[in-house]
C-alpha positions, 0 to 999 in steps of 0.5 A: 356355879352349878346351879346357873350351869345346870339351868342353862344346858337343860333349858337349852335341850328342851328348847332345841326339841321345841325348835327341831320341827324345822330341821330337815331330819326331825326324827334324828334330831329328836332321838339325839335330843331324847338321848341327851335328856336321859344323859346318855350322851356318847349314843347321842353323840352317834346319833347327831354326828351324821346329821351334823355331817350331812347338814352343818349349818343346821342351828339346832344340830349344832346347839345340841352339838355344843351341848353335848361338848360341854357334857364331853369336857371340851369347854373351849369348842362348846364357847366356840359353837355357842359364840357362832350361834349367836353371831349367826342367829342373834335372836337365839336365845339358847345359845346366848345362854349357853354361851354366858353359862361357859362364861360364868364356869370360866369366871367372865362374869362380865361377858356372861353379864353383857351376853345375858343382857343383850339377848333380853333386850330381844328376848325376854325370857324368865330364866335368862333373868333368873340367871342374870340375877345370879350374876349380878349377886356373883358380882356383888359378892365379889366387889365387897370381898374386894371392899374388905381386903382393902380394909372395910370389915363391914358387911352388907346389911349392918347397922352403920348405915343400912344396906350396901351403905359406905359412910364417908368422912373426910380426911385430913392432910395425913390421911387419916380419917377425922371424925367431929371435932367438940368446940371448946370456949376460949380463955377468958380475954383471950383470942380463939386459936386459928382454925388450921385450913383444911385441904380440900379431899383431892378428887380422883381422876377417873378415865372415862372409856372410849371406843372407836370402830372400823369402817362401816360401809353401809350406811343404814347400819352406822346409823343403828350402830350410833342409836345402839351406843346412845341407848346404852349411855354412850356420850359424845357419839360422833360418826365421821364419814367420807367417800373414796374411789375404789377401782372397780376392774382392771384391764389387761393389755399388750401396747398398741402396734404400728397398724391394724394389720401388725395387731391381727398379726400378734393375735394370730401368734397368741392364738397358736400359742394357746393364748384365748379370749383375746381381741384388738381393740378398734378404736380410741388410745388404745387402738390397734392394741390387743387385750388380754381381758378385763379382771374384777380382781387384781390378783387374777390380772397378775395372774394374766400378766405372768402368763403372758411374760412367761411366753416373752410378752410385756403386757400392761394393767391399768384401772378400768373403772372406778367407782365412789364408795361411802364409808364412817366410823364411829367415835363415842365415850362409854358410861360403863366398863369397855369389856361389857359393852364389847362383848354385847356389840360383838353380839349384836354387830359381828361383823364389825371392828371396835376397839378402846381408845384414848378419849380426847 
């Protein structure tokens, strides 16, 4: 585990130096990076913190901040930093790389594999592939160890079928493994003994995982997500589209009175009480009503109503205009495990919910 962790953290520091030219205070960042490369981490922190305060959105400063958090033993915070950078900068190899390191050190190998595999599709890097190979070695060793726990004492590369080969034998009705049976000659003049029917081995039922997404509002993104899933072997990818009406804004007003003169009187009373942004509605179904405003958010409309009720009035709130919006969801059957794909999904579509569901 030390080999992969060291390789990734050192890479991130050196790569950040190359990126530091885009920072508003490149000299400060370079000095902090230089101190970190010399393993003078407390001094690097003292130089970096003022830069973070002045430029909290600086990705290179945040990257070094995450690395220093690792050295300070605050690994949970480092994971949060690298995860946020990976979401906000999907092509930032160093953030994905270091996030994979943290996952490896927490023995979250599938998540580490998914993070590295996702970024290597967009940013091929030699060290990334080397680290991905290390992760696959660990996963392989874990699988063989589990095999031995379950009673298989063969090791990879043995003489009983080649590297990693499992020799399959058919089980009898009791579950015992049977080898080849030598044929015997039937006794003279006797019928050969009946050959008992052997039940066919039962096939293990493997439930393919399926996923469902939350609602997409951007139809371009839903098509991109569909293609992304199919490129990863997903089957029966189904996009369900629909439309619905949405309230764009809310009108607040006092109910119409019998005449314009009466409406003007109400208007005058309200202004004397300090109510502003009001007007008489001159025509239509609300003629001679007093408008108290149009609000994009229902909560703001409700606050206006509360203030008017405190003054002794009874205003009306109703939708003022409607908009038609499209939405879509995706359902699919996956080729592999859900958790591994979910990690890659979160990296690629960080704002889009996804969950595992029972396949239809």
